[in-house]
C-alpha positions in Angstrom: 30.3 43.7 -11.1 28.0 46.8 -10.9 24.3 47.2 -11.2 23.0 49.0 -14.3 19.6 49.8 -15.6 18.8 49.6 -19.3 15.6 51.2 -20.5 13.8 50.8 -23.8 10.8 52.9 -24.7 7.6 52.0 -26.5 5.8 52.7 -29.7 5.1 56.2 -31.2 7.3 59.2 -31.7 9.2 60.5 -28.7 10.9 63.6 -27.4 14.7 63.7 -27.9 16.7 60.9 -26.3 18.3 63.0 -23.6 15.0 64.5 -22.5 13.1 61.2 -22.5 15.9 59.6 -20.5 15.8 62.5 -18.0 12.0 62.1 -17.6 12.3 58.4 -17.0 14.9 59.1 -14.4 12.7 61.7 -12.7 9.8 59.3 -12.5 12.0 56.6 -10.9 13.5 59.0 -8.4 10.1 60.4 -7.6 8.8 56.9 -6.9 11.7 56.1 -4.6 11.3 59.3 -2.6 7.5 59.0 -2.4 7.9 55.5 -0.9 10.6 56.5 1.5 13.5 54.6 -0.1 16.8 56.3 0.5 18.7 54.7 -2.4 20.1 56.5 -5.5 19.8 55.3 -9.0 22.7 53.3 -10.4 24.1 53.9 -13.9 21.3 53.8 -16.4 21.0 54.2 -20.2 18.1 54.6 -22.6 17.8 52.5 -25.7 16.3 55.0 -28.1 14.8 53.9 -31.4 12.1 56.4 -32.3 14.4 58.1 -34.8 14.5 54.9 -36.9 10.8 55.4 -37.7 10.3 59.1 -37.4 12.3 61.9 -39.1 12.3 64.3 -36.2 11.5 63.9 -32.4 8.5 65.5 -30.7 9.2 69.1 -29.6 8.1 70.3 -26.1 8.3 73.9 -27.4 6.0 73.3 -30.4 2.8 75.4 -29.9 0.9 74.2 -32.9 -1.3 71.4 -31.7 -1.9 70.3 -35.3 1.9 69.8 -35.9 3.0 66.1 -36.0 5.8 67.1 -33.6 3.6 68.6 -31.0 4.3 67.0 -27.6 1.1 66.8 -25.6 2.3 64.5 -22.8 5.3 66.0 -21.0 6.6 64.7 -17.7 4.4 65.9 -14.9 3.9 64.9 -11.3 0.4 63.7 -10.4 -2.0 66.5 -9.5 -3.8 64.3 -7.0 -3.4 60.9 -5.4 -5.4 58.2 -7.3 -6.9 55.6 -5.0 -7.3 52.0 -6.2 -10.8 51.4 -7.5 -12.8 48.2 -7.6 -12.3 46.7 -11.0 -13.5 43.2 -10.3 -16.2 43.4 -13.0 -13.7 44.7 -15.6 -11.2 42.0 -14.7 -13.9 39.3 -15.3 -14.8 40.9 -18.6 -11.2 41.2 -19.7 -10.5 37.7 -18.6 -13.4 36.4 -20.7 -12.4 38.5 -23.7 -8.8 37.2 -23.6 -9.9 33.6 -23.4 -12.2 34.2 -26.4 -9.6 36.1 -28.4 -7.1 33.3 -27.9 -9.6 30.6 -28.8 -10.7 32.5 -31.9 -7.4 33.8 -33.2 -4.8 31.3 -32.0 -4.4 27.6 -33.0 -2.7 25.1 -30.7 0.7 25.9 -32.2 0.1 29.6 -31.8 -0.3 30.2 -35.5 -2.9 32.9 -36.3 -6.4 32.6 -37.7 -8.1 35.6 -39.4 -4.9 37.4 -40.0 -6.7 40.0 -42.1 -8.5 41.2 -39.0 -5.4 41.6 -36.9 -3.5 43.1 -39.8 -6.2 45.8 -40.0 -5.9 46.5 -36.3 -2.2 46.9 -36.6 -2.5 49.2 -39.6 -5.1 51.4 -37.9 -3.9 51.6 -34.3 -0.3 50.3 -34.0 1.5 51.6 -37.1 5.0 51.3 -35.5 4.3 47.7 -34.6 3.0 47.0 -38.1 6.2 48.4 -39.5 8.3 46.3 -37.1 6.6 43.1 -38.3 6.6 43.8 -42.0 9.3 41.5 -43.4 9.7 43.6 -46.6 10.2 46.9 -44.8 13.7 48.4 -45.2 15.3 51.6 -44.2 15.9 53.0 -47.6 15.0 51.8 -51.1 18.5 50.6 -51.8 18.9 49.0 -48.4 18.3 45.3 -47.4 18.4 46.0 -43.7 15.0 45.5 -42.1 13.7 48.1 -39.7 13.0 45.3 -37.2 16.7 44.4 -37.3 17.8 48.0 -36.8 15.6 48.4 -33.7 16.8 45.1 -32.3 20.5 46.0 -32.9 20.1 49.2 -30.8 19.2 47.1 -27.7 21.7 44.4 -28.5 24.6 46.8 -28.5 23.7 48.2 -25.1 23.2 44.8 -23.6 26.7 43.7 -24.9 28.2 46.9 -23.5 27.0 46.0 -20.0 27.0 42.2 -20.2 29.5 41.9 -17.3 27.3 43.9 -15.0 24.0 43.0 -13.2 21.4 44.3 -15.6 17.9 45.4 -14.9 16.1 45.7 -18.2 13.0 47.9 -18.1 10.8 47.7 -21.3 7.7 49.7 -22.0 4.9 48.8 -24.4 6.3 47.8 -27.8 9.8 48.0 -26.2 8.9 44.8 -24.3 8.4 43.0 -27.6 11.8 44.2 -28.8 13.3 43.1 -25.5 11.7 39.7 -25.6 12.9 39.2 -29.2 16.4 40.3 -28.6 16.8 38.1 -25.4 15.3 35.1 -27.3 16.9 35.3 -30.7 20.0 37.4 -30.4 21.3 37.6 -26.8 20.3 34.4 -25.1 23.8 34.1 -23.6 23.7 37.6 -21.9 22.5 37.3 -18.3 19.7 39.6 -17.2 19.3 39.9 -13.5 15.8 41.4 -13.7 13.5 41.9 -16.6 10.6 44.4 -16.1 7.8 44.8 -18.6 5.4 47.8 -18.2 2.3 48.3 -20.2 3.2 45.3 -22.3 1.2 43.9 -25.3 3.2 40.6 -25.2 0.0 38.6 -24.3 -2.0 39.8 -27.3 -2.7 37.0 -29.9 -1.1 38.9 -32.8 2.1 39.3 -30.8 2.1 35.7 -29.6 1.7 34.4 -33.1 4.5 36.5 -34.5 6.9 35.3 -31.7 5.8 31.7 -32.3 6.4 32.0 -36.0 9.9 33.3 -35.6 10.6 30.7 -33.0 9.6 27.9 -35.3 11.9 29.3 -37.9 14.9 30.0 -35.7 14.6 27.6 -32.7 14.1 24.2 -34.3 10.4 24.4 -34.6 9.7 25.6 -31.0 6.3 27.2 -30.8 5.5 27.3 -27.1 6.1 30.6 -25.2 9.0 30.5 -22.6 10.8 33.1 -20.6 14.1 34.1 -22.3 16.8 31.8 -21.1 19.1 34.6 -20.1 16.8 36.0 -17.4 18.3 34.7 -14.3 16.4 36.1 -11.3 13.1 37.8 -12.0 10.6 38.9 -14.6 8.1 41.3 -13.3 5.2 42.5 -15.4 3.3 45.7 -14.5 -0.1 46.6 -15.9 -2.9 49.0 -15.2 -6.3 47.4 -15.6 -7.3 50.5 -17.7 -4.3 50.2 -20.0 -5.7 49.1 -23.3 -2.3 48.1 -24.8 -1.8 45.7 -21.9 -5.3 44.1 -22.4 -4.0 40.6 -21.6 -2.1 41.6 -18.4 -1.6 38.1 -17.1 1.6 37.1 -18.8 2.2 34.3 -16.3 -0.5 32.3 -18.1 1.3 32.7 -21.4 5.0 32.2 -20.7 6.4 29.2 -19.0 9.5 28.9 -16.8 13.0 29.0 -18.2 16.0 26.9 -17.0 16.4 29.2 -14.0 12.8 28.7 -12.9 11.9 32.2 -13.9 8.5 33.2 -15.4 6.5 36.4 -15.3 5.2 37.7 -12.0 2.2 39.9 -12.8 1.3 43.1 -10.9 -1.8 45.1 -11.4 -1.0 48.7 -10.4 -2.5 52.2 -10.6 -0.8 54.3 -13.2 -1.4 57.8 -12.1 -0.1 59.7 -15.1 -2.3 62.6 -16.2 -1.8 65.9 -18.0 -4.3 68.8 -18.1 -6.8 66.6 -16.3 -6.6 63.8 -18.9 -5.4 60.4 -17.6 -3.2 58.0 -19.6 -2.9 54.7 -17.8 -0.4 53.5 -20.4 2.2 56.2 -19.9 5.7 55.0 -18.9 6.2 57.8 -16.3 3.2 56.6 -14.3 4.3 53.0 -14.2 7.9 54.0 -13.1 6.7 55.7 -10.0 4.2 53.2 -8.7 4.9 51.8 -5.2 5.1 48.2 -6.5 7.7 49.2 -9.1 9.7 51.3 -6.6 9.9 48.4 -4.2 11.4 46.2 -6.8 13.7 48.9 -8.0 14.9 49.6 -4.5 15.6 45.9 -4.0 17.6 45.7 -7.1 19.7 48.8 -6.1 20.4 47.3 -2.7 21.3 43.9 -4.1 24.7 45.4 -5.1 25.4 45.9 -1.4 24.7 42.3 -0.3 27.5 40.6 1.6 29.2 37.5 0.2 27.3 35.3 2.7 23.9 36.8 1.6 24.8 36.3 -2.0 25.9 32.7 -1.3 22.6 31.9 0.5 20.6 33.4 -2.4 22.5 31.4 -5.0 22.1 28.2 -2.9 18.3 28.7 -2.6 18.2 29.4 -6.4 20.1 26.2 -7.1 17.7 24.1 -5.0 14.7 25.8 -6.7 16.1 25.0 -10.2 17.0 21.4 -9.2 13.5 20.9 -7.9 12.1 22.3 -11.1 14.2 20.0 -13.2 13.3 17.0 -11.1 9.6 17.9 -11.4 9.9 18.2 -15.2 11.7 14.8 -15.5 9.1 13.2 -13.3 6.3 14.4 -15.6 8.2 13.1 -18.6 8.5 9.6 -17.0 4.8 9.6 -16.0 3.9 10.6 -19.6 6.1 7.8 -21.0 4.4 5.2 -18.8 1.0 6.4 -19.8 1.9 6.0 -23.5 3.1 2.5 -22.9 -0.1 1.3 -21.3 
């Protein structure tokens, strides 16, 4: 059983698959080297779906800045080291906004209020996500295949290809929504060693409501948010406090533990991507070379080299953690039953 990294990109048009895959690789290698890790990347594959929504990829040689295929954000090393800033005030404001947004837009069952407002936001700012969620959207006029299903199928095929290996799934932006949906609705039996979401909008009310609606339909009425059952070891969520797509960066508050005791572990990081002096704290390349990401990536790579004894100890600790979790859940149920009987 080998280690393999599966990557899925986010919304918007992209450069060609081979170039995007190469740039993701360069970012991860750069992060490992900058943080003095001597490991090499294992086998990795990009799940590319931009071509489903866009007729041609972005072109790094296009000179016309007005062209829809002009690529303004190529891969580039940071021109300077960005030091962490104090964002305590921003954190408090964002925390307050998130609580208010959830209170205003989400009911207790995660159904959505004021959908006309969120639909307008999707239409104006997240057209790819709007297309993904439109039930009537199909590939061609004569086709009955939804674009959402085509995008999910791309990831499902790659997961099935490597289902006998240890999988690290890295999902950026809207790709984290696709990953969550596939792991929840299509591939719940495929084991994922480590799930990593970067710049994820999974905590936004509109996304939560869409997931909950599909869960109620496909999972016997379930509406609560839970970590996909196939994620066995870890779910790490990386956000930059300045990343507007990952406005609700604390996914640990939104998604409960699965049967393995796994739930999101949130990291606030500094995404140092910039091009021509313009920063983009949402860019995948910046996330992939952060020290926090590199540490976890290095740990995953080294896990393939663990001895049988080390693996046995790890599995034993995991077993006791899961057993303790199940006992705690059962204890809460018993207490709840007694309170109802009083």
